[in-house]
C-alpha positions as CSV (number, residue, x, y, z in Angstrom):
1,M,-67.7,93.7,95.1
2,F,-67.6,89.9,95.6
3,A,-66.3,87.9,98.5
4,T,-63.0,86.0,97.8
5,T,-62.6,82.7,99.5
6,L,-59.6,80.6,98.6
7,S,-59.9,76.8,98.9
8,P,-57.0,74.8,100.1
9,S,-56.3,73.6,96.6
10,T,-56.1,77.1,95.2
11,L,-53.7,78.0,98.1
12,I,-51.4,75.1,97.2
13,I,-51.4,76.2,93.5
14,L,-50.5,79.8,94.4
15,L,-47.8,78.6,96.8
16,A,-46.3,76.4,94.1
17,L,-46.3,79.3,91.6
18,G,-44.7,81.5,94.2
19,V,-41.8,79.0,94.7
20,L,-41.4,78.5,91.0
21,L,-41.3,82.3,90.2
22,F,-39.2,83.5,93.3
23,G,-37.3,80.4,94.2
24,N,-34.1,81.4,95.9
25,R,-35.3,84.9,96.7
26,L,-38.2,83.7,99.0
27,P,-36.1,84.0,102.2
28,Q,-34.9,87.5,101.3
29,M,-38.5,88.5,100.4
30,G,-39.6,87.2,103.9
31,Q,-36.9,89.3,105.6
32,W,-37.9,92.5,103.6
33,I,-41.6,91.9,104.6
34,G,-40.7,91.4,108.2
35,K,-38.6,94.5,108.3
36,G,-41.3,96.6,106.6
37,L,-43.9,95.4,109.1
38,R,-41.6,96.2,112.0
39,E,-40.9,99.7,110.7
40,F,-44.7,100.2,110.2
41,K,-45.5,99.2,113.8
42,K,-42.8,101.5,115.0
43,G,-44.2,104.3,113.1
44,V,-47.7,103.7,114.3
45,G,-46.5,103.5,117.8
46,G,-44.7,106.8,117.5
47,I,-47.8,108.4,116.2
48,E,-49.8,106.9,119.1
49,D,-47.2,108.3,121.6
50,E,-47.3,111.8,120.1
51,I,-51.1,111.9,120.3
52,N,-51.1,110.7,123.9
53,D,-48.4,113.3,124.8
54,S,-50.4,116.1,123.3
55,L,-53.5,114.9,125.1
56,R,-51.7,114.9,128.4
57,R,-50.3,118.3,127.8
58,S,-53.8,119.7,126.9
59,E,-55.5,118.4,130.0
60,P,-55.6,121.0,132.8
61,A,-53.6,120.1,135.8
62,P,-55.7,118.8,138.7
63,A,-56.3,121.6,141.2
64,Q,-54.6,121.1,144.5
65,L,-56.9,120.2,147.3
66,Q,-57.1,122.6,150.1
67,A,-58.5,122.1,153.6
68,P,-61.9,123.6,154.1
69,Q,-61.8,127.1,155.4
70,R,-63.8,128.2,158.4
71,I,-66.7,130.7,157.8
72,T,-66.4,133.6,160.2
73,S,-69.8,135.2,159.4
74,A,-72.6,135.0,161.9
75,A,-75.6,132.7,161.3
76,P,-78.5,134.3,159.5
77,R,-81.3,135.7,161.7
78,F,-84.9,135.2,160.8
79,E,-87.6,137.8,161.6
80,S,-90.6,136.4,163.4
81,N,-93.1,138.8,161.8
82,G,-95.2,138.7,165.0
83,V,-95.6,134.9,165.0
84,P,-94.4,133.3,168.3
85,P,-91.7,130.6,167.8
86,G,-93.1,127.0,167.7
87,T,-96.4,128.1,166.3
88,A,-97.6,126.3,163.1
89,I,-98.5,128.5,160.3
């Protein structure tokens, strides 16, 4: 494809043609375009809300934090295997 850049003179010519062709209907056309854009934005916003809601529902609820529980078992005992305590192996 080719890049399209419009010079200021081209824009003026297009604007003049638009006024000549549409004349009195330009304000109505502006309103229609504005309403269409608003409705489009509302639709996109609705879709985004639905996606966010579905993501929130699919995420697991955070687990409730519980206080640490005491361990009631005795500490492990190690066998000395005949080596006196404090002796380096």
